[in-house]
C-alpha positions in Angstrom: 62.4 110.4 116.7 65.7 112.7 117.8 66.0 116.3 118.6 68.6 118.9 117.9 68.6 119.4 121.6 69.8 115.7 122.4 72.5 116.2 119.4 74.0 119.1 121.1 74.1 117.9 124.5 75.4 114.2 123.5 77.0 114.3 120.2 74.8 111.4 119.2 72.8 111.7 116.0 70.1 109.0 116.7 72.2 105.8 116.7 74.7 107.5 114.9 77.9 107.8 117.2 81.6 108.5 116.4 83.6 105.6 116.4 80.8 103.1 114.3 81.6 101.4 111.1 80.7 102.3 107.8 78.7 98.8 107.5 76.7 100.3 110.9 75.9 103.4 109.2 74.5 101.3 106.2 72.5 99.4 108.0 71.0 102.5 110.3 70.7 104.8 107.2 71.0 102.7 103.9 73.3 103.7 101.4 74.6 107.0 101.0 73.7 109.5 98.2 77.4 110.3 97.4 80.9 108.8 98.6 83.9 111.1 98.1 86.2 109.9 95.6 89.4 110.4 98.0 89.7 107.6 100.5 91.5 109.4 103.4 89.1 110.2 105.0 86.3 108.4 103.1 83.1 110.7 103.0 79.6 109.7 102.9 77.1 112.0 102.2 73.7 111.9 103.2 71.6 115.1 102.2 72.9 118.0 104.3 74.9 115.3 106.7 78.3 114.3 105.7 80.2 111.3 107.6 84.0 110.9 107.5 85.5 107.7 108.3 89.2 106.9 108.8 90.8 103.4 108.7 91.8 102.2 112.4 93.7 99.2 111.2 93.9 96.9 108.1 90.0 96.5 107.5 88.6 98.5 110.6 87.2 102.0 109.3 85.6 104.1 112.1 83.4 107.1 112.0 85.6 110.3 113.0 83.7 113.3 112.1 80.0 114.5 111.6 79.0 117.4 109.7 75.3 118.9 109.5 75.3 121.8 107.0 72.4 124.1 107.5 73.2 126.6 104.7 72.5 126.1 100.9 69.7 123.6 100.0 71.4 120.1 100.4 68.3 118.5 100.6 66.8 116.6 104.1 68.0 114.1 106.6 67.5 110.6 106.0 64.0 109.6 107.3 65.9 107.4 110.2 67.4 110.6 111.5 64.2 112.9 111.0 64.3 115.2 113.7 61.3 116.9 116.2 61.5 120.0 117.4 63.0 123.2 116.7 65.7 123.1 113.6 67.9 126.3 112.3 68.0 127.2 108.8 70.5 129.2 106.8 68.6 132.2 108.0 69.1 131.2 111.6 70.8 134.0 113.6 73.5 133.7 116.2 71.2 135.3 118.6 68.5 132.9 118.2 70.9 129.6 118.5 72.2 131.4 121.6 68.6 131.7 122.8 67.6 128.1 122.1 71.1 127.1 123.9 69.5 129.2 127.0 66.1 127.6 126.8 67.7 124.0 127.0 70.3 125.1 129.7 73.3 124.5 127.7 76.3 126.9 128.0 78.7 127.2 125.4 82.6 126.7 126.4 83.9 130.3 126.3 86.3 131.1 123.5 87.4 133.9 121.6 86.0 133.0 118.2 83.0 135.0 116.6 82.7 132.1 113.8 82.7 128.9 115.8 80.7 128.2 119.5 82.2 125.0 121.1 79.6 123.0 123.3 80.7 120.3 126.1 79.4 117.6 124.1 82.4 118.3 121.5 79.7 119.6 118.7 80.8 122.9 117.2 78.6 125.4 115.7 80.0 127.2 113.0 78.8 130.7 111.7 79.2 132.4 108.3 78.5 136.2 109.3 76.1 136.0 111.8 73.9 132.9 110.6 74.3 129.3 111.2 76.5 127.6 108.8 76.7 124.0 110.0 77.5 121.9 113.0 80.3 119.7 113.6 81.4 116.9 116.1 85.1 115.1 115.4 86.6 112.5 117.4 89.0 113.8 120.2 92.6 112.5 120.0 93.0 109.9 122.7 96.5 111.1 123.2 95.3 114.3 124.6 93.3 112.8 127.5 94.4 111.2 130.7 92.4 108.9 132.5 92.1 108.9 136.1 90.0 107.1 138.8 88.5 108.6 141.9 86.6 107.6 144.7 83.6 109.2 146.0 80.9 108.8 148.9 77.8 107.1 147.7 75.6 110.0 148.3 77.9 112.2 146.1 77.9 109.7 143.4 74.0 109.3 143.5 74.0 113.4 143.3 76.5 113.3 140.3 74.2 110.3 138.5 71.1 112.6 139.0 72.8 115.8 137.7 74.3 114.0 134.6 71.0 112.7 134.0 69.3 116.0 134.2 71.8 117.5 131.9 71.7 114.6 129.5 75.4 113.6 129.6 77.1 110.6 131.0 78.3 110.7 134.5 82.0 110.7 134.0 81.6 113.4 131.1 79.9 115.7 133.9 82.9 115.0 136.4 85.0 115.5 133.6 83.2 119.0 132.7 83.2 119.9 136.4 87.2 119.1 136.7 87.8 121.0 133.6 86.0 124.1 135.0 87.6 124.0 138.4 91.3 123.4 136.7 90.5 126.3 134.4 90.0 128.6 137.6 93.4 127.6 138.9 95.1 129.8 136.0 92.6 132.6 137.0 93.6 132.5 140.7 97.5 132.4 140.0 97.4 135.3 137.4 
C-alpha cells in the first residue's frame, strides 16, 4: 500500500512514475475506464486519476503528466493504487493541507500564488477557493536542467545519503534542492 505522503515527497504513485509506457501502466493497473479521443496527449482515466502520454518517437509513448482529482465524485483509485493513511477529500481546506505537510516535514516551495502550492518533488497542489481541487505532477523539460558533477568527501556523502533517506528523496534530488535554495539566496544578497 502507498501513502499520500510518499506521493507528495517523491512523485511516485505506487509503481506509476513519469516516463513509463502505456503498456507498463496497463500491466500495473489494468485497462483504463476511459481513453481520450484526442491523441496529443493521449489521456487515460482511472476514476479520479488521469494519466497523460506523449509520443516521444515513432512508436514510443511515455507518461508525462499525472492528475489526481479530489473534487467531485469521480470514483476511486484502482485497487493497485489504494492508499493507506490520510487522504484529502473535496472538503479539505488549504489549512488542513498545510498542517499535513508540516506533520510530514515537507515544506512547499514559496510562490506568490494562492491557488497553487508547489512541492520539491514537482507535485503541485491546486486549490479552488480555500479547498483542495487536485494534485498534479508533470515532467519537467530536460532543456531547463543542467547536469553537473561534483566531488565530495566520503563523510559528507554519507551524511547527504542519510538526510536524503530521511526526507525520502534521492541524494541527487536533495543536493539539487540544497543548491537551488543557496542559489536563490544569491539574488537576495545582491538586492
